[in-house]
N, C-alpha and C positions, 0 to 999 in steps of 0.2 A: 412343460409344454410339449406338444406333439409335433414332430418334424417328419416330413416325407421327402425322400430323394427319389425322383422319377426320371428315368432315362427311356424315353419312347423312341427306340431306334427303328431302323428300317428292316430289321430281322427279328430282334427280340425286344420285348418290354421288360425292363428291369426296375424293381421297386424295392427300396430299403426304407423302413419306417420304424418309429418308436419314440418314446419320450427323450427329450434332449439330454438327459443325464443317464440314459440306459447304457449298460455295459455291452449288451448284444442286441442290436435291432433285428427286426424281422426282415427276411430277404425272400423275394418272390421274383420268378422269371418265367416268361412264357413267350411263345411265338407271337408275331404281330398280325397274323391273319385276322381280318374282321369283315363282316358282311351283314346285310339285312337278313333277318330271320323270316323265311317264307317257305312255301312248299318245296321250292327248288333246293334250298339249303338242307331241309330234312331228307330229301332224296339222296343227297351226297353221303349221308352218314351210314356207316355199317352198323349192324346190330351191336348194341353195347356202347356206342359212341354218343348216344343222345345227350349225355350230361357233359360233353366236352364244351369248353369255352365258358365265358362269363356273359350273362345276358344283361344288357343295359338299354336305355332309351336314348336315341339321338334324334332330337326334334320329335316328330310324331311317328317315328319308326322304331321297332324293336330290332336291336342288333346283337350279334354274338361276336365277342372279341376274345383274343388269346388262343385262336385255333391256328393250325398249320396253314401257311399261305397256299399250299396245294389245294386245300378245301375251298379257298375263296378266290380261285383263279378267274371265275366268271365276273367277279367284281374287280375292275382294273386296279392292280396294285400300284400305289403311288410311290414312285422312286424319283422325285424331283423336289425342287424348292417349295412346291405347293403343298407338301405333306402336312405342314402345321395348320393349313386351312381346310384339310379334308375331313370328311365324316369318319374315315378310318382312324385318324389321329384322335378325334374327339371320343370315339368309342373306346379306344385303348386308354385314354385318360380317365374316362368314367369307370372303366374296369379296374383301374388302379385305386380310385376312390372307394369303390365297392369292396375291394379286397381288404382294405384296411379296417373296415367296420368301425369307423369313427365318424360321428356327426359333424365334427369340426376339426380342421387341420390348422394349427397355429402358423406354421411356415412350410411352404412347399418350394423345394429347390429343383430346378431342372436346367438343362443345358441345350445349347445350339451349336451346330458346326461353325467353325471359325468364320467362314465367309459370310454367314448369316449373323453371327453374334456381333461382328464388327460393324454391321449396318444398324444404326440406332433405330431407324424406322422399322426394320424387320423385327427387332427385339420386341417392339410394341405389339406385334401380332399375337403374343402370348398373354396379353393383359386379360383376355377373356377367362383365363384359368382362375383368376382371383374373384371371390364372391360365391354366391349360392348356385348349386347345381342340382337339378332334379334328375337323378341318374336312373331311377326306376319309378314305377307308379307309387311305391311305398317309401322310397328312400331318397332323402335329400342330404347334401353335404355342403358345408360352408368352408371355403378356403380363405382364411383371414388375410394372408399375405403370401405373395410369391417372390422368388428371387431367381433371376436368370444369370447363368454364368457361361463362359466359353467351355465347350466340351472337354478340352484337356485339363481344365481346372479340377474336374471330378477325380480323375486318376491321380493328380498331384496331391490333393487333400487326402485321398485314400492312403497313399504311401506316407505322406507327412505325418498323419495321425497314427496309422496302424503299423507302420514299419519304422517308427522314429528311433527305436533302439539300434537299428541297423544302419539307417541312413539319415544323417542330420541335414535334411533338405533346406532348412532355413539358412544354412551356411553355404549352400551350393547354388550355382546357376544350372538350371535343369531344363532339358529339352523333353517335352512330352509328345509322344507319337501315338495317336489313337487310330488304329486301323478299323474303321467302321464298315458297315455294309454298303451304304450309299457313297460315303466320302471318307477320306483319311484326313485327319486334322493334326496340326502340330502347333506348339507354342513354346517359347522360351520363358521360364518363370524364375524370377529372382526375389528372394525374401518374401515369398507368398504373393508376389505381384506379377501378373501376366504382362509381358511386353508385346503390345499390339503390333508394333512394326515387325516383330520377329515371329509372327503367327501367320498361318496359312492353311489352305485346304487343297485337296487333290481328288480327282475322280478315280484315281488308281486305288481301288478299295476291294473289299471282300466280294462284292457282287461281280466286279471285273474278273477276279480270280475264278469264280465259279463259271462265268461265261467262257473264259479261256479254257477251263477244264472240260466243259461240254464240247468245245470245238476239237480238243485233242482226242476225246473219246470218240467223237463222230468220225474223225479221220482214221482211227484204228479199227473201229467196229462197224462203220458204214451205216449207223442209225443215229437219229437225232435224239439227244438227251436234253431234258428240261432243266433249267437252272433251279426252278422251285423243287423239282423232284430230287435233284442232287443236294440242295440245301436241307431238305427233309431227311435224307439219308444220313448226312453228316451230323445233323443235330441229334438224331435219335439212334445213331450208330447202326443204321440199317444197311442191308445189301442193295446193290443195283445189279441187274443182270443183262447179259447179252449172249445169244447162242446157248441159252439154258445153263449158263455158268455165272457164278458170282465174279464181279470185276473188282480187282484191287484198285479202287479209284483214288486211294490215298497217294499213290505214286504220281498220278496225273495231277492231283491238286498241288503237290510239291513242285512239279515242273511249272505249272501255271503260276504259282505264287512267286517262284524265283523270277520269272519274266516281269510280272506286274510290279512286284515290290522293288525290283531293280530300277524301274522307271520312277517309282515313288521316291526312292533314295536319291535319285538324280535331281528330282524337283526340290527336295528338301535341301540338299547340298547347295544347289544354285541359289535358293532363296536366302539361306544362312550366309553364304559368301557375299551376296549383294548387301546384306545388312552388317557385314563384318562382325558377326556374332560368334561367340565361343561358349562352351558350357562344360560342366564337370560330370554330368550324369545324364543318361537317357532312360526315361520311363516308357515302356512299351505296353499298350493295352489294346483291347478289342479282339474281335474274332480272328483277325489275321496276324496277331502279334506273335504267335508261336513260330511263324515262318520268317519273321524279320530279324530275330536275335543274331543270327550268323552274319547278317549284313550291316548291323549297327556300327561296327567298327569302320565301315566306309565313310560314315558321316563325321565321326570324331573319334579317331583311334584311341585317344587317351581317356575317353569318358567311360565311367562304369555303367554297366547295363542293369536296370532294375525292372523286374516283372512282378506285379502283385500276385498273391496266391490265387486270386479270383479275377483274372483279367477281363472276363466278360461283364461282370457286375461292378468293376472297379469305379466306373464313373458314377453310377447311382449311389454307391457307398460313400464316395467322396462328396457327392452333393449333400447327403445326409450329414456327414461330418462337418461340412462347411456351414450348414444350417444350425447345427448344434453349437458351433463356435460363435456364430453370430448372435444367437439367443443368449449364450452365456455372457457375452460382452455387454449386451443390453441390460441384463439382470445384475451385472456386477459380480458374477460368480468367479 
């Protein structure tokens, strides 16, 4: 049976898919820029860029999804809780379905930030994903069943399945910290069960780091820098310039990350202290995880630190792993 793990983030779309007994699933990642296709969109493209993005139908409009957010700036980028209700989100979901080239998906697993996942009414907002979808004039896809989990569960399952020889997570109490673009999420997980009372979300996230970085750059160079331009530069390892010289923006990101993540660590510590929780290991994932490792000891000095080999796609891979385990249990494998 075919399983898809989809993580429609606020910066990247991550897709992991394949048969439930496959050794190596397919992995796809692209930016989350999405916008209606019209003359204005075509005017934005440089020669040779005409084939960028994935074309889908959203309602009665043609959309392009999976392009850089800097290309779709005229279409307001959704960075709030309304994201799952937006046409941008639906276009990215349809792009995922089209990318898999399967007329039917047996199980689709996706996640929500913890403050949304813990709201049962909010979880129901994703029910539209189940069923038939006309994603282009010629292609329709049927999703037989969907499963929604809290975002940190993806990283947990990724490590539990793919790093089991190094870390016996089923024997440990684990704190998962996911530094996303819109929000950072955490949860304490024991014996594969998420502890809702020990879970939370914060707005101290990657977007905040980039905004802080732009402010630091503006202070030093006297010009305004765009968060979307900086995000594009980081994702594609491109340069940004001021006064006809390349700027070493990496040092500015590190300074901004230290300030933002220090606030995040404070929030997590306070929440954990209120719940009187302790744990043996910390899993760190997401785009901002690389800057967090040196601070992890402030949360729980004795805990081991775990970072998956692919921190950006860890959630999507864990969603796929969780779906495969669920189907295996149903079939008695």
